[in-house]
C-alpha beads as a LAMMPS data file, in Angstrom:
LAMMPS data file: protein, C-alpha beads

80 atoms
79 bonds

1 atom types
1 bond types

-500.0 500.0 xlo xhi
-500.0 500.0 ylo yhi
-500.0 500.0 zlo zhi

Masses

1 110.0

Atoms # bond

1 1 1 392.930 -96.655 447.403
2 1 1 392.909 -100.005 449.201
3 1 1 393.218 -101.794 445.864
4 1 1 396.282 -99.735 444.966
5 1 1 398.010 -100.488 448.250
6 1 1 397.051 -104.163 448.039
7 1 1 398.443 -104.355 444.522
8 1 1 401.645 -102.652 445.596
9 1 1 402.141 -105.101 448.448
10 1 1 401.511 -108.096 446.188
11 1 1 403.864 -106.741 443.505
12 1 1 406.558 -106.090 446.111
13 1 1 406.379 -109.683 447.319
14 1 1 406.081 -111.262 443.881
15 1 1 409.574 -112.761 443.567
16 1 1 410.442 -113.420 447.207
17 1 1 408.796 -116.879 447.449
18 1 1 410.923 -117.995 444.491
19 1 1 414.014 -116.438 446.069
20 1 1 413.324 -118.329 449.298
21 1 1 412.683 -121.636 447.502
22 1 1 415.805 -121.252 445.361
23 1 1 417.889 -120.446 448.427
24 1 1 416.553 -123.418 450.389
25 1 1 416.817 -125.991 447.589
26 1 1 419.963 -124.573 445.952
27 1 1 418.328 -125.332 442.585
28 1 1 417.669 -122.752 439.893
29 1 1 418.064 -124.720 436.656
30 1 1 414.383 -124.356 435.785
31 1 1 414.490 -120.552 436.067
32 1 1 414.712 -118.714 432.770
33 1 1 417.466 -116.137 432.332
34 1 1 415.195 -114.247 429.947
35 1 1 412.469 -113.882 432.568
36 1 1 415.047 -112.665 435.101
37 1 1 416.392 -110.079 432.658
38 1 1 412.881 -108.914 431.777
39 1 1 412.051 -108.683 435.493
40 1 1 415.141 -106.550 436.130
41 1 1 414.332 -104.238 433.221
42 1 1 410.705 -104.008 434.323
43 1 1 411.610 -103.086 437.899
44 1 1 414.245 -100.592 436.800
45 1 1 411.889 -98.946 434.300
46 1 1 409.127 -98.550 436.884
47 1 1 411.556 -97.157 439.457
48 1 1 412.694 -94.578 436.911
49 1 1 409.114 -93.692 436.054
50 1 1 408.172 -93.398 439.724
51 1 1 411.115 -91.103 440.360
52 1 1 410.238 -88.924 437.353
53 1 1 406.617 -88.680 438.531
54 1 1 407.787 -88.180 442.130
55 1 1 405.470 -91.006 443.201
56 1 1 406.889 -92.977 446.139
57 1 1 404.257 -95.721 445.829
58 1 1 405.570 -96.555 442.358
59 1 1 409.287 -96.310 443.023
60 1 1 409.295 -97.960 446.451
61 1 1 407.157 -100.867 445.244
62 1 1 409.293 -101.444 442.195
63 1 1 412.535 -101.042 444.126
64 1 1 411.390 -104.050 446.135
65 1 1 410.444 -105.894 442.936
66 1 1 413.880 -105.120 441.493
67 1 1 415.538 -106.316 444.706
68 1 1 413.658 -109.621 444.551
69 1 1 414.613 -110.222 440.933
70 1 1 418.195 -109.156 441.610
71 1 1 418.464 -111.687 444.443
72 1 1 417.007 -114.324 442.134
73 1 1 419.647 -113.442 439.549
74 1 1 422.424 -113.861 442.125
75 1 1 421.026 -117.252 443.127
76 1 1 420.743 -118.293 439.481
77 1 1 424.386 -117.357 438.908
78 1 1 425.451 -119.272 442.006
79 1 1 423.313 -122.417 441.668
80 1 1 422.136 -122.447 438.046

Bonds

1 1 1 2
2 1 2 3
3 1 3 4
4 1 4 5
5 1 5 6
6 1 6 7
7 1 7 8
8 1 8 9
9 1 9 10
10 1 10 11
11 1 11 12
12 1 12 13
13 1 13 14
14 1 14 15
15 1 15 16
16 1 16 17
17 1 17 18
18 1 18 19
19 1 19 20
20 1 20 21
21 1 21 22
22 1 22 23
23 1 23 24
24 1 24 25
25 1 25 26
26 1 26 27
27 1 27 28
28 1 28 29
29 1 29 30
30 1 30 31
31 1 31 32
32 1 32 33
33 1 33 34
34 1 34 35
35 1 35 36
36 1 36 37
37 1 37 38
38 1 38 39
39 1 39 40
40 1 40 41
41 1 41 42
42 1 42 43
43 1 43 44
44 1 44 45
45 1 45 46
46 1 46 47
47 1 47 48
48 1 48 49
49 1 49 50
50 1 50 51
51 1 51 52
52 1 52 53
53 1 53 54
54 1 54 55
55 1 55 56
56 1 56 57
57 1 57 58
58 1 58 59
59 1 59 60
60 1 60 61
61 1 61 62
62 1 62 63
63 1 63 64
64 1 64 65
65 1 65 66
66 1 66 67
67 1 67 68
68 1 68 69
69 1 69 70
70 1 70 71
71 1 71 72
72 1 72 73
73 1 73 74
74 1 74 75
75 1 75 76
76 1 76 77
77 1 77 78
78 1 78 79
79 1 79 80
């Protein structure tokens, strides 16, 4: 159980260091649009799956992942 929660926490935080760095430096040229799109689709798919399975660990974790990637997308549009 501890491994599951640890994994969920790590997954939730996965994109936020890049969001913070991109925000601070105002540089996103090196970020790939394809990886952002895949990240959005991944997060959205897992949220849908978590909702269908009625598993809050899955959908909450991946809602945070989706939020991180979405913020990265906004920064890429603004600075990229």
